C-alpha positions in Angstrom: 100.3 -81.2 -93.9 99.8 -84.0 -96.5 96.4 -85.7 -96.4 95.5 -83.4 -93.3 92.1 -82.1 -93.0 91.6 -78.3 -92.5 88.6 -78.0 -90.3 89.7 -75.2 -88.0 92.4 -72.7 -88.4 94.0 -74.3 -85.2 94.6 -77.5 -87.3 97.5 -75.6 -88.9 100.6 -74.5 -87.0 102.2 -71.0 -87.4 104.8 -72.5 -89.6 102.1 -74.2 -91.7 100.2 -71.0 -92.0 103.3 -69.0 -93.2 103.9 -71.9 -95.7 100.4 -71.3 -97.1 101.1 -67.5 -97.3 104.3 -68.2 -99.2 102.7 -70.7 -101.6 99.8 -68.3 -102.3 102.4 -65.8 -103.5 103.9 -68.4 -105.8 100.5 -69.2 -107.3 99.7 -65.5 -107.7 102.9 -65.2 -109.8 102.1 -68.4 -111.8 98.5 -69.3 -111.4 98.2 -72.0 -114.2 99.9 -75.1 -112.8 98.4 -78.5 -113.7 99.3 -80.1 -110.4 95.8 -81.7 -110.0 95.8 -83.5 -113.4 93.9 -86.8 -112.8 92.5 -85.8 -109.4 88.9 -85.0 -108.5 87.7 -82.5 -105.9 84.2 -82.7 -104.5 82.5 -79.4 -103.8 79.6 -79.9 -101.4 77.8 -76.6 -100.5 74.8 -77.3 -98.2 74.6 -73.5 -97.7 74.6 -70.7 -100.3 77.9 -69.3 -101.4 79.3 -67.2 -104.2 82.9 -66.1 -103.5 84.0 -69.2 -101.5 82.5 -71.7 -104.1 83.5 -69.8 -107.2 87.1 -69.2 -105.8 87.5 -72.9 -105.0 86.3 -74.0 -108.3 88.6 -71.4 -110.0 91.5 -72.7 -107.9 90.7 -76.4 -108.8 90.4 -75.4 -112.5 93.7 -73.6 -112.7 95.3 -76.6 -111.0 93.9 -78.8 -113.7 91.7 -80.9 -111.5 88.2 -82.1 -112.0 85.1 -80.9 -109.9 82.1 -82.9 -108.8 79.3 -81.8 -106.3 76.5 -79.5 -105.8 75.9 -75.8 -104.9 72.4 -76.3 -103.5 71.6 -79.1 -101.0 68.1 -79.2 -102.4 69.5 -80.9 -105.5 71.2 -83.7 -103.4 69.9 -86.7 -101.6 69.7 -84.9 -98.3 66.2 -83.9 -99.4 65.4 -87.7 -99.3 66.8 -87.9 -95.8 70.4 -89.1 -96.4 72.5 -88.3 -93.4 75.8 -86.3 -93.6 77.6 -89.5 -92.6 76.3 -91.4 -95.6 76.8 -88.5 -98.0 80.5 -88.1 -96.8 81.4 -91.7 -97.1 79.7 -92.0 -100.5 81.5 -88.9 -102.0 84.8 -90.1 -100.5 84.6 -92.9 -102.9 84.4 -90.5 -106.0 87.0 -87.9 -104.9 90.5 -87.2 -103.7 89.5 -84.1 -101.6 86.2 -82.7 -100.3 85.4 -79.1 -99.9 82.4 -78.6 -97.6 80.1 -75.8 -96.4 77.3 -76.6 -94.0 75.0 -74.5 -91.9 75.6 -76.6 -88.8 78.5 -75.9 -86.4 80.7 -78.9 -86.1 79.6 -80.4 -89.3 82.9 -80.3 -91.0 84.7 -81.9 -88.0 82.1 -84.7 -88.0 82.6 -85.2 -91.8 86.3 -85.3 -91.4 85.8 -88.3 -88.9 83.8 -90.2 -91.6 85.6 -89.4 -94.7 88.5 -91.4 -96.2 89.9 -88.4 -97.9 90.8 -85.0 -96.5 88.0 -82.4 -95.8 88.4 -78.7 -96.2 85.9 -76.6 -94.1 84.5 -73.9 -96.3 82.3 -72.6 -93.4 80.2 -74.4 -90.7 77.6 -72.2 -89.3 78.8 -69.5 -87.0 81.8 -71.6 -86.0 84.9 -71.5 -88.4 85.9 -70.4 -91.9 89.7 -71.3 -92.1 90.2 -70.9 -95.7 88.8 -67.3 -95.6 91.3 -66.7 -92.7 94.2 -68.0 -94.8 93.3 -65.6 -97.7 92.8 -62.8 -95.1 96.3 -63.5 -93.8 97.6 -63.4 -97.3 95.9 -60.1 -97.8 97.3 -58.7 -94.6 100.8 -59.8 -95.4 100.6 -58.4 -98.9 99.5 -55.0 -97.9 101.5 -54.6 -94.5 104.6 -56.6 -95.4 104.3 -58.5 -92.1 101.8 -60.2 -89.9 103.5 -59.1 -86.6 102.6 -56.3 -84.2 99.5 -55.0 -86.1 96.5 -53.2 -84.7 93.4 -54.9 -86.2 89.9 -53.5 -85.7 87.1 -56.1 -86.0 83.7 -54.3 -86.8 80.0 -55.5 -86.8 78.8 -59.1 -86.2 81.3 -60.5 -83.9 78.9 -63.0 -82.3 78.1 -65.0 -85.3 80.8 -64.0 -87.7 82.8 -67.2 -88.4 85.3 -65.1 -90.3 86.4 -63.0 -87.3 86.5 -66.0 -85.0 89.1 -67.8 -87.3 91.0 -64.5 -88.0 91.3 -63.9 -84.3 92.7 -67.4 -83.6 95.2 -67.3 -86.4 96.5 -63.8 -85.7 97.1 -64.8 -82.0 100.4 -66.2 -83.4 101.6 -62.8 -84.3 101.4 -60.5 -81.3 98.4 -58.7 -82.6 96.4 -56.0 -80.8 92.7 -56.3 -81.4 89.9 -53.7 -81.1 86.4 -55.2 -81.1 83.6 -52.9 -82.1 80.1 -54.3 -82.0 76.7 -53.7 -80.4 75.9 -55.4 -77.2 73.9 -58.1 -78.8 76.7 -59.1 -81.3 79.8 -58.8 -79.1 82.7 -61.2 -79.4 81.8 -64.4 -77.5 83.6 -64.9 -74.1 85.2 -68.3 -75.4 87.3 -66.1 -77.9 88.3 -63.5 -75.3 89.3 -66.3 -72.9 91.4 -67.8 -75.8 93.1 -64.4 -76.2 93.6 -64.1 -72.4 95.4 -67.4 -72.4 97.8 -66.3 -75.2 98.5 -62.9 -73.5 97.0 -61.0 -76.5 95.6 -57.5 -75.9 92.1 -56.6 -76.9 89.7 -53.7 -76.3 86.0 -53.5 -76.7 84.1 -50.5 -78.1 80.5 -49.6 -79.1 81.6 -46.8 -81.5 84.3 -46.7 -84.1 84.2 -43.3 -85.7 86.7 -41.7 -83.5 89.2 -44.5 -83.0 90.0 -46.1 -86.4 92.9 -43.6 -86.8 95.0 -46.1 -84.9 94.0 -49.1 -87.2 96.4 -51.0 -89.6 93.5 -53.3 -90.7 89.8 -52.4 -90.5 87.9 -55.6 -91.0 84.2 -54.9 -91.6 81.6 -57.5 -91.4 77.9 -57.6 -92.3 75.1 -58.2 -89.8 73.9 -61.7 -90.9 70.2 -61.9 -91.3 70.3 -65.6 -91.6 71.6 -66.0 -88.0 68.7 -64.2 -86.5 65.5 -66.2 -85.5 63.8 -62.8 -84.7 63.6 -60.3 -87.5 62.9 -57.6 -85.1 66.3 -58.1 -83.5 68.0 -58.0 -86.9 66.4 -54.8 -87.8 67.7 -53.2 -84.6 71.3 -53.8 -85.5 71.5 -54.0 -89.3 72.7 -50.5 -89.9 74.6 -49.8 -86.6 77.9 -49.4 -88.4 78.4 -47.8 -91.8 81.9 -46.9 -93.0 82.0 -43.8 -95.3 84.8 -42.4 -97.2 84.9 -39.1 -95.1 85.7 -41.3 -92.0 89.1 -42.3 -93.5 90.7 -38.8 -93.7 92.7 -39.1 -90.6 93.6 -42.8 -90.8 97.1 -44.2 -91.3 98.6 -44.4 -94.7 99.0 -48.2 -94.5 95.5 -48.8 -93.5 93.6 -51.3 -95.6 89.9 -52.1 -95.2 89.0 -55.8 -95.6 85.5 -57.5 -95.7 84.8 -61.2 -96.3 81.8 -60.1 -98.5 79.0 -60.0 -99.4 78.4 -56.5 -98.1 75.0 -55.0 -97.6 75.4 -51.4 -96.6 78.1 -51.5 -93.9 80.7 -50.1 -96.4 79.2 -47.2 -98.4 80.1 -47.4 -102.1 81.9 -44.0 -101.9 84.7 -46.0 -100.1 85.3 -48.3 -103.1 87.6 -45.8 -104.9 89.8 -45.1 -101.9 93.1 -46.8 -102.3 92.7 -48.0 -98.7 89.7 -50.2 -99.8 91.1 -53.6 -100.4 88.1 -56.1 -100.2 87.8 -56.8 -103.9 91.5 -57.5 -104.2 91.1 -59.7 -100.9 88.4 -61.7 -102.8 90.9 -62.3 -105.7 93.5 -63.4 -103.2 91.1 -66.2 -102.3 91.9 -68.1 -105.4 95.7 -68.1 -104.8 95.3 -69.0 -101.1 92.9 -71.9 -101.9 95.3 -73.1 -104.6 98.0 -73.2 -102.0 95.7 -75.1 -99.5 94.6 -77.7 -101.9 98.3 -78.2 -103.2 99.6 -78.6 -99.6 96.9 -80.9 -98.4 97.4 -83.4 -101.3 101.1 -83.1 -101.1 101.6 -81.5 -104.5 103.8 -78.6 -103.2 
């Protein structure tokens, strides 16, 4: 795993995924370890972010490392026309590791081919978000005690939702049963269903979720992403199609936990927040420990 970029969740084997989960638990138990002393991590966010950027910066700080970079591409030389290739090569000279978010699918893979240091993909368009997936896996493991034989419901934007794409691919190692709940215009793309078919993983598609979530172990809600729609009218048609309310959880399993990559808009009503099955804020906290584990593993510090 040392000096290995993390662009797609498929870059890590099942054993490597489980090692990250184990390390995340170690860092949660002892979060202040100065393993990055003398090292610099570049944080290049060409697209807005709150949780991912701040949790990476927290992880780097707790590990004792230095941070350089930008949180808004308008403050970088890309506004002058500098290419991603040139930016990546230049920043490689200043850092030991690059964390990158970019709006274009494939940007992280391209950057990893140009960089002289490892790249961590913090989200590339509607493609992949592997570090979110690893914190999701840690959250699932913490709440369920296992990653095997779970019934996972993915709800909302399954077409553009990079978090669900990465999660689906990672959980294919663990004999998962998936239920996809989305409007026709936001269904899970065929390429991911074909991937599950090739792995022999069961999945079912639905347009409603009110009457079926009683079977769920994990209910993974997603927001409909306004920024992925070129036509605002199409966004308005689907933005409120699924709203989870506390009353809908009455007949669900005791072990059910509700996850969400955040930010939410209105797909989870605030009356759910005090339900013990709501886990999305703890999930966000888990991101710090998972990203500490990822950084330490890639740099060979653990």
